[in-house]
N, C-alpha and C positions, 0 to 999 in steps of 0.2 A: 191396211188391214182388210182382210177378206171376210165377206159375209158367208152364211151357210150355203148360198147358191154358187160360191166360187168366184163371184165378181169382187174385184177390189172396190174400195170405198168410192173412188171417183167414178168408175164404170157403173157402179150400183146406183149412184145418185143421178147420173145422166139418164139411165134407163127408166128411173121412176119420176124424173122431173125435179124441179127445184123444191127445196124445203119451204114450208110456209110459216115457220116460226111457231112459238108456243101459244100466242094469243089468238086462237081461232076457236071460237065456241063450238062450231059444228064438228071440228075434228076432235075437240075435247069430249063431246058427247059420244062420238064414234069410238074413242078409246075405251070409254066406260062399257060400251056394248061389247067391244072386242075382248076386254079383260073378263067380263062377266060370263061370256059364252064360248069363246073360241081359243083363247091364248093358252098355250102349253109351255110353262117355264121349264128350264133344264132339269129341275129336280123331279119332274114327272108328276103323276098323281092327278087328282081332279082339278078342274079349273079353279083359279083363285077367287076368293070372295072379294067384293068391293063394298066400300062404305063411303058415305058422304052425300052432299046435296046435289051432285051431278052437274053443277055449274062450272064453267071455265073460270079461271082467275085464281089468285092466291086465296086460300081459305077453303077451297074445295078439297076435302080430305079423301085420299084414295089409299086403301090398304091392300097390299098384295099378301094374301094369307099363305102361311107355310103349309106344304103338303106333307104327307106321310113319308114319301121317298125323298131322301136328301139329294142335293145337287151333286152331280158327278157320279152317282151310283148307277146310272143307266145311260143308254145312248141319247145323244142330243137330238131334240126335235125342234124344228123351227116353228115359231108361232104362226098361226093362221088357221090350221085345222089339226085335228088329232093325227092325221096322216103325215103332218110335217109340211104341208103346202105353205109356202111363204105368203103372208098377207102384207098389205101396204103398211109401211111404218106410220104409226099414229103418234103425234106429239102428245106429251102428258098435259093434263088440264090445269096448267098454272101459268100465270104471266111471268115472263122472264125479265129481260132488261128494260122492257117498257115500264115496269113497276120500279125497278131499282137503279137504273143506270144514271138518270139525269137529275134525280132529286131524292132526298132522303125519304124513305117510306113514312107515311103518316102514322103508322103504328108498327111496333115491333112484332113480328110474326113468330118469334121463338122466345122462350124464356131464356134468361142469361145462363141458367144452369144447363141448357141444352146446347150451348155453343162450345165447340172444341177449343180449349185454351191453348193458343199457339206458343205461349211463353215456355222457355226451357232454360235450364241453368247448368253450368259445368258441374261435374261430380266433385265431391269433397277431395281436397288435395291429400288428406291424410289416409284416404281409403285406397287400397291397392287391389282389392278383390270386389267386384261388382256383381251382386247376385240379384236375379230377377226371376219371378214366376209368371209365366204367361198361360192363361187358361183359355182354351178354344171352346166356344159354344156356338151352336148352330140354331138358326131360327130366331135370332134376336131382332126384334122389330127396330128398324133404323129409319129415321126421318131424313131421306136423302135431299128433299126440298120441302118448303112449307106445304104441309098437308099431304105429302106423298111419302108413304112408308113401304118398306119391303123387308122380308125376313133375311137378314144378313148373317154372315159368319164373322165372329169377332175374336180378337185377342183382348181379354179382360173386359169384355162387354162394350168395346168402342171400335169405331172405324174412323181413322186408322188406329192401329195399336199404339201403346205408349212409346214415347221416345226413350231409347236406351242410350246410355252415355258411359264412356270410359276414356282414359288416356292411353296413348300408345305404350305398349309394353305391359300394361296392367292386365289382370285376369278377368275375363267375362265368364260368368256361370249362369246360364239361362235354363230354367226348368220348364219344359212344356208339359202341360196337363191336358189331355184330350178328353173333354167332357161331351164330345159330339158323337155322332152315329157312324162316321166313316173314318178311315185312317187319315192322319195329318202329319205334318213335319214343320220344321223351320229351316229355311235356307238363308244363311247370312252371306252377303257379298263381302269380299275382302279375302285375307289370307288366313287359312286354318287347315288342320289335318282333314284328310278325306272322310274319316269316320264322324266328323262334326259337320259335314256338308248338307245334311238333311235331305238327301235324294233317295238313297237306297234304304235307309233305316226309318221306315214309317212307324209312327206311334199309333197303336190300335185304339179303338174306342175304350175308354176307361183306363188307358195306360198313361205312362209318363216317361220322359227321358230328359236328361240333363246334358246340355251342350256346354262344353268348357274349352276355352281356347284363349290364347294371348291376343289382345286387341292390337291389330296392325294391318296396314300402315295407318297413319292418321288420315282422316278424311270423313266423308259423309257416305253412308251405305244404306241400301234397302235391306230389309229382311221380309220374307214372305213364305207362305206355305208352298211346298214343292210337290205335293201329292198330285197324282194324275186324275183328271185333266187340270193341269196347273193354272191355265187361263181362267177356268171357272172358280177355282179356289181363291185366286187373287181378286177377280171381279166381284166375288161375294163378300170381300172385305178383309181377307187375311193378309195384311201387309202393314209395315211400319218403318220407322227410321232409326238407324244406329249412327251416332256421332262419336267419332274417335278423335280426341284432341291431341295436338303435339304434347310431348312430355312437359315442356315449359309453359303450355297453355297459349291462349291468344289474348290480345289486348282486351280489357273489359269493355263490353257493350251490352245493350239490351238484346236478347236473342229470341228469335222466333223460328219455330219449325213449321214448314208449310209444304204439305204434300198435295200434288195435283193428280186428280183421278177423274174417272167418269163412270156412269151407270147406264147400262143397257137393260132397262126394266123389262121390255118385251122380248129380249133375246133375238132380235132380228139382225144383229150385226152392226147396228147404228146407235150411237149413244143418245140417250134421252136427256141426261144432265151431266154437266161437268162441275167439279167442286174443288175448292180449297178444303183440305182436312175433312173430307168425307161428307160435306153438306153444302149443297148449292146455295149461294147467296147469303150464307150465314154472317159473313163480315160486311155485307151490305146492311143487313138488319142491325148488326152490332159492330160498328166500326172499331178498328184498333186505334186506341189513343196513343199518340206519341208526343213527347215534349219537344219544344223548340230546341234545335241543336243537339238532340239526343242521338248518340251513335247507335245504329241498329245493325245487327248481323242476322240476316235472314237465310236460313238453310232451306233450299228449295229442291224438290224432287218430283219427277214425273214417273208415275207407276202405271200409266195406262198405255195401251198399244197404239198410240197416235203421237205425232209430234206436238209438243207444247212450247209456248213462248212466254215466260213470265216477263211482265213489263210494269214499271212504276211510272206514274205521271209526275210531271213537274220537277224531275230530278234525274240524276245519274247515279249509278252504283259501281263500286269496285267489284269485279268479277273474279272469283276463285273457282275454277272448274274442278269438280269432284271433291273440292275441299282439300286437295293434296298439296297445297302450297301455303306459305305463311302470309304472303302479300298478294294483292290483286294483280292479275296478269293483264287486265285491260279495264278501261272505263267505258261503260255503255248504259243504255236504259232498257235493253231487251236482249234476251238470249234464247236460242232454240235448244230444247232438250228432247232427245228421243226417249224411248221406253227405258226406264231404270237409270237414266242419266240424272245428274244432280249437280248443284253448284251452291256456292256461298255468295250472297249479295250483301255488300256493306255500303251503308249510306247514312245520311242525316238530312233533316229538313231545317232550313234556316228561315223559312217564311211560313206564317200560319195559314191554315185553310184546310179544305177537304181535298184529298188527292186519291184518285182511283189507283188500285193495283189490280192487274188483270192478266189473262192470257191474251196475247195479241193475235191469235187466231180468232177472229171476231165471232164466229159461231160459238166457240167455246165460252167466250165472255157472255154472249147473249143467253146461253143455257146454264149459267151459274158460276163460271170461273172468274168472278170479279168481287171486289170489296172496296172499302174505304180506309185510308189512313186519315185520322182526324188530328191535325197538328195544332197544338196550342189551344187557346180559347177561341171558339168560333161563335160569332153572333148568331142568335136564333133567327130562323126564317119564318115569317108569318104565312099562314096558309093563303094561297091564291096570289101572293106577291113575290116577285123576283127580288132577291137580295141585291143591294147595290154593289156592283163591282165583282160579284162572284156568283155565277149561276149555279155552282155546285156546292154552295155553302150548306152545312149541316146544322142541326140543332146544337146549342151550346154544349160543349163537352162537360160531362159530370166529373167530379173529382175522381182521379184514377184509383181504382180499387182492385187492380189486377193482382192475382196471387200466383205464386210459382206453380208450374205445371204439376198435376198430381203425380205422386210417386207410383211407379209400377209395383206390382205385388212382390212380396218377398222381403228379404232382409237387406236388399241393396239400396237403390236410390230412394 
């Protein structure tokens, strides 16, 4: 990935020296100064406002305020000065894996209602037409990491957008409503007519358009805005997952939809946070509870312009690349995914405990792309004491209260 100065990521980092991690109070203070006085985000307008106590560490709230001019409506300016001079990349003021990786956080830093529910379910067998309504809004404040918010662009108010589902050969009917200030579209990966491709036919502000096509082939596919500059529309949050099942379905399992992405808040070409389902560390604060021996099917997708490598701890998974096969093609515990690549991971845990799932590019993990599976009943850990036999043990799992993923708008799912 190349930054605004034309250097690729490796050259760029070598030129600026090694990263220093998130937990650096002086750099945290520097970021607040940078954001308050010098940074120009790609949507232009006045410098963003900041709020919070100014301290490093989780709990320091930073809000990047939306400006009048929307993203993508003017030329890109690199942060640093109003003239576009590139400033030094400043890590955001929040602790990363030092807080989350090796012990359960002492307090949950997000309400349960703020966590993206990863659970998804197959569409009803009796339904042959699947209708969805996706409303694009701009400037929706999104908490990308604890205490860090920025004005995102959303499908139905969320990043990522809702999971869309159908079976191969069934009809998908997706209505896009553009409630934003610039033209937008939806581009679906997969097979469909040219007029449904979402590239030339942009939807103007206040307009709407219905995409209608046969869902094929079966597999896992991204959908995203394709208005220019497409990279900015996607980075601002306009992306989601489409799952097309084989006509006969797949063996019943608990199903999780997990999108891997990143956020470059100061728009210097280097990501500040990496995230599962749009929020860094959310499944560290709120582990995903699994039952012993419970079969799990995890749909995983990389939507950012860097290689990602999903990895589960203490286990192996059956890998179905792109979701276009009925049975796993190999057994492994890590797989590399380029931009827009996706896969199905099938596994089950037969031993209780707390197991990390992460991106195996360790910087990605340290900046938010990690979480916990909490399997079975785990004994509570007393503050200041290491639990016997398991240094990663979490608090006792509460009774499972997970609900099915919220339905997307419209008369469909």
